[in-house]
Phi, psi and omega in degrees: 000140180211133172240127175241121180237112181265138177059055180296345177299340178293344178276356187304325182263014185230077182306319179300321178292325178295319178296320177299318179295320178302312180295323178294315178299319179298315181295318179293323178297320179296330180271355181076024182282163176264143179226132175238123181234133175250143176220157177287341182207175178299145182303328182294342182275352180270112181293333187259003173280139179297140179306323179297323179286318177302316180300317181291320180290325182283345180293331185272186178281140178238136181229131173273134179246138179240130179298149179293155178292169179301317181293323177294320178297319178295320178296316178297314180298316179298319179294318178295320179294322179296320180292000000 
């Protein structure tokens, strides 16, 4: 089982949707499923996310991602074109 939720910050102004996500995360955790959630910032920085949701999101591993530099993107593109 896998749930991928991109840009969960869009739920910040939607408490009913946040509660649904909380219940979904709980059910998936009981089943041992994997969950991947992306946010623009750490969950604790969102004032309008429910504390219960912040707690569940903060329980997992968090990784900051930085886009590759222009030269790195060109190298990747050249390699993909070569393949």
